[in-house]
C-alpha positions in Angstrom: -8.9 148.8 310.2 -8.2 146.2 312.1 -6.2 143.2 311.4 -7.9 140.2 310.2 -8.3 136.8 312.6 -6.7 135.1 309.5 -5.3 135.5 306.5 -6.6 132.4 304.6 -9.5 130.1 305.0 -9.6 126.2 304.9 -9.4 125.9 301.8 -5.9 127.8 301.5 -7.5 130.7 299.9 -7.2 134.4 300.6 -9.3 136.8 301.8 -10.5 137.8 298.6 -11.1 134.1 297.2 -7.8 134.6 295.3 -5.0 131.4 295.1 -1.4 132.2 296.4 -0.4 132.5 292.6 -3.3 134.7 291.2 -3.1 138.3 290.5 -6.3 140.5 291.3 -8.3 141.3 288.0 -6.5 144.1 285.8 -8.4 146.4 283.6 -6.3 148.4 280.9 -7.7 151.1 278.8 -5.5 152.7 276.3 -5.2 156.4 274.6 -7.7 158.6 277.1 -5.6 161.7 277.2 -6.2 163.7 274.2 -3.9 166.1 275.3 -0.9 163.7 275.9 1.7 161.4 273.2 0.2 158.3 275.3 -2.1 158.0 278.1 -3.3 154.9 280.0 -5.6 153.8 282.4 -5.5 150.7 284.7 -7.8 149.6 287.3 -5.7 146.6 289.4 -8.2 145.3 292.2 -9.1 148.1 293.7 -6.0 150.8 292.8 -6.7 153.6 289.6 -3.9 154.9 288.1 -3.8 157.1 285.1 -0.7 158.0 283.4 0.3 159.9 280.5 3.5 161.2 278.5 4.6 164.0 276.8 7.5 164.0 274.7 10.2 163.6 273.3 10.1 167.3 273.1 13.0 169.3 273.3 14.5 170.2 277.0 14.1 173.5 278.4 16.6 174.8 280.0 18.8 174.1 277.3 21.6 172.9 279.8 20.1 170.2 280.9 20.4 168.9 277.5 22.3 166.2 277.0 24.0 165.4 273.1 24.0 162.1 272.9 20.6 160.5 274.8 17.3 161.9 275.5 16.3 162.3 279.7 13.2 160.2 280.9 12.0 161.9 283.8 8.8 160.0 286.0 7.2 161.9 288.8 4.9 159.3 290.8 2.1 161.0 292.6 -0.7 159.9 295.0 -3.7 162.4 294.6 -5.2 164.0 297.9 -8.5 161.6 298.0 -6.7 158.4 296.9 -5.7 156.9 300.5 -9.5 157.0 303.4 -7.3 159.3 305.2 -6.9 162.7 303.2 -2.9 163.1 302.6 -1.4 166.5 301.9 -1.0 167.1 298.1 2.2 167.1 296.4 5.4 165.1 296.4 6.8 163.8 299.6 10.0 162.2 300.2 8.1 158.5 299.5 6.7 159.8 296.0 10.1 161.1 295.8 11.8 157.9 296.2 9.3 155.7 293.6 9.7 158.3 291.2 13.2 157.8 291.3 13.2 154.1 291.2 10.6 154.1 288.3 12.2 156.0 286.5 15.4 153.5 287.0 13.1 151.0 285.3 12.6 152.2 282.2 16.4 153.3 281.5 17.5 150.1 280.2 14.4 149.6 278.0 13.5 153.4 276.4 15.9 153.8 273.6 16.9 157.3 274.6 19.9 157.5 272.1 17.3 158.1 269.0 16.1 161.7 270.4 19.5 163.6 272.1 18.8 166.7 273.3 15.2 165.6 274.1 13.3 164.9 277.2 10.4 162.0 277.7 8.3 162.7 280.3 6.4 159.9 282.4 3.4 161.2 284.6 1.9 158.5 286.9 -1.2 160.2 289.3 -3.0 157.2 291.6 -6.4 158.0 291.9 -7.3 155.4 294.4 -4.9 153.6 296.4 -5.3 149.8 297.4 -1.4 148.4 298.0 0.7 148.0 294.9 0.4 151.4 293.8 4.0 151.8 292.3 3.3 148.6 290.4 0.7 149.6 289.5 1.9 152.6 287.8 5.1 151.2 286.3 2.8 148.7 284.4 0.1 152.1 283.0 3.3 153.9 282.4 4.4 151.3 280.1 1.5 151.0 278.1 1.1 154.9 278.0 5.2 154.8 276.0 4.3 152.3 274.1 1.2 154.7 272.7 3.2 157.5 272.9 5.3 155.4 269.8 8.5 156.1 272.3 11.2 153.0 270.9 11.8 150.3 273.5 13.6 147.1 273.8 10.2 145.7 275.1 7.8 146.0 277.5 8.1 146.5 281.3 6.0 144.3 283.8 5.8 144.8 287.6 4.1 142.9 290.6 4.6 142.1 294.2 5.2 139.0 296.2 5.0 138.9 300.2 4.4 136.6 303.1 1.6 136.1 305.1 1.5 134.0 307.9 4.1 132.1 306.7 3.0 131.8 303.5 4.7 133.4 300.0 1.4 135.2 297.9 1.6 136.9 294.7 -0.2 140.5 294.2 -0.5 141.6 298.1 -4.2 143.1 299.0 -4.6 145.5 301.0 -4.8 143.9 304.3 -1.9 141.3 303.0 0.3 144.6 302.2 -0.6 146.1 306.4 -0.3 143.0 307.7 2.1 141.0 306.0 5.8 140.1 307.5 7.5 141.0 303.8 7.2 142.9 300.5 8.9 142.7 297.3 8.3 144.9 294.4 9.7 143.4 290.8 9.7 144.9 288.0 11.2 143.3 284.7 11.8 142.9 281.0 9.4 140.6 278.7 12.6 138.8 278.8 13.3 138.4 282.4 15.8 140.8 283.0 15.1 143.0 286.1 14.9 146.6 286.1 13.4 147.1 289.6 13.6 145.2 293.0 12.7 146.5 296.7 11.9 144.7 299.7 10.2 145.5 302.9 10.3 143.1 306.0 12.7 140.1 305.6 13.0 136.2 304.3 15.1 133.8 304.0 17.4 133.0 301.0 15.3 130.2 300.0 11.9 132.5 300.4 13.7 135.0 298.2 14.2 132.3 295.6 11.0 131.3 295.9 9.8 134.9 296.0 11.5 135.7 292.6 10.0 132.3 290.7 6.8 133.6 292.1 6.9 137.0 290.8 7.9 136.0 287.5 4.3 134.1 287.1 2.9 137.3 287.9 4.9 139.6 285.6 3.7 137.2 283.2 0.4 137.1 283.8 0.3 140.7 283.5 2.6 141.1 280.3 0.1 139.1 278.7 -2.8 141.9 280.0 -0.9 144.0 278.3 0.1 142.6 274.7 -3.7 142.2 274.4 -4.1 145.7 275.4 -2.4 147.4 273.0 -3.1 144.6 270.6 -7.0 145.8 270.5 -5.8 149.7 270.4 -4.2 148.7 266.8 -6.3 146.2 265.9 -7.8 148.7 263.4 -4.7 149.6 261.4 -5.2 145.4 260.3 -4.2 144.6 256.9 -7.5 143.2 256.3 -8.8 146.7 255.6 -6.9 147.2 252.2 -7.5 143.5 250.9 -9.9 143.4 247.9 -13.3 141.9 248.6 -14.2 138.5 246.2 -17.0 139.2 244.5 -18.6 135.5 242.9 -14.9 134.3 242.4 -13.8 138.0 240.9 -11.4 140.3 243.2 -12.9 144.0 243.6 -9.8 145.5 241.4 -11.5 143.1 238.1 -14.8 144.5 238.8 -13.2 148.0 239.2 -11.8 148.3 236.0 -14.8 145.8 234.4 -17.1 148.7 235.4 -14.7 151.7 234.0 -14.9 150.1 230.7 -18.6 149.4 230.4 -19.4 152.9 231.8 -16.8 155.0 230.6 -18.5 158.3 230.3 -15.3 160.2 228.0 -17.0 160.0 224.7 -20.4 159.0 223.0 -21.2 155.6 221.5 -20.1 156.7 218.0 -16.9 158.1 219.2 -16.3 154.3 220.5 -17.3 153.1 216.8 -14.9 154.9 215.3 -12.5 154.4 217.8 -13.1 150.5 216.8 -13.3 150.7 212.7 -9.6 152.8 213.5 -8.3 149.4 215.3 -9.6 147.1 212.9 -8.7 149.2 209.6 -5.2 149.5 211.3 -4.5 145.7 212.1 -5.9 145.4 208.0 -3.0 148.0 207.4 -0.6 146.1 209.6 -0.3 142.8 207.4 2.6 141.9 206.4 3.6 143.0 202.2 5.1 140.5 199.9 8.6 139.9 200.5 9.0 140.6 196.8 6.7 143.5 196.3 9.7 145.2 198.8 12.4 144.3 196.5 11.0 146.0 194.1 10.2 149.2 195.2 13.5 149.1 196.9 15.0 148.7 193.2 12.4 151.4 191.6 14.0 153.5 193.9 17.4 153.1 193.4 16.8 153.6 189.8 15.1 157.2 190.3 
């Protein structure tokens, strides 16, 4: 692949038609792995990432357990077929480094103290790579953790900013990543606290400040996509399913009570009539007696 002659057209748009502050299209599917406690499939541009979470579960060997907290293990891996030139399968130095910094990005938000002696395993598999795989994997892992019900202080969103032809651009494409002047991947919480930051290349102080403001814009866009995906996943548990229906101005619960009275199968019509006569006779017998009669009865009883 050769370097493009230019990265911007006459309108200031990038090679794929995006503006400098626009991210690539993102698609999220939740719960794609039945054997995992939580999972997510994410497409971001041409990146395709599959994330799975297993745990919390007991950590073995037990000598690795921590009595007051759980351990988070994160494994980032690129499939051998994920790039144009087939790579050697298995972990390498780059994958080990990304796994380490990604794990550290989640440590401030995962409430590990709730599961002492346990382990939470996060697996991020890159099925197809197209620049920004570490940030794409973090975004997918965040959704997988939420799908697994792992308590967290908030969601993590990750995005990258780079410098291409002297301009700062958000969410680098493959050509921009390969031939750009700088790459700055960042992960942050929904409150804006940074949990991961790395830089490859050179930026001035002013460019760095501008890049941080730009990456916040991208992370907010991603956070909104993540929230919408989770809402779509758990919308089936809305309370509207248990609300009674209104039938001609009467609630469904009242209709069911009326029907139960009208269609009571516990007795025949004769038995129902007998019950009604008993109720009427009881009402007649329960009339308040004459006060003088009460006193006479009492006196007669005392004489006896």
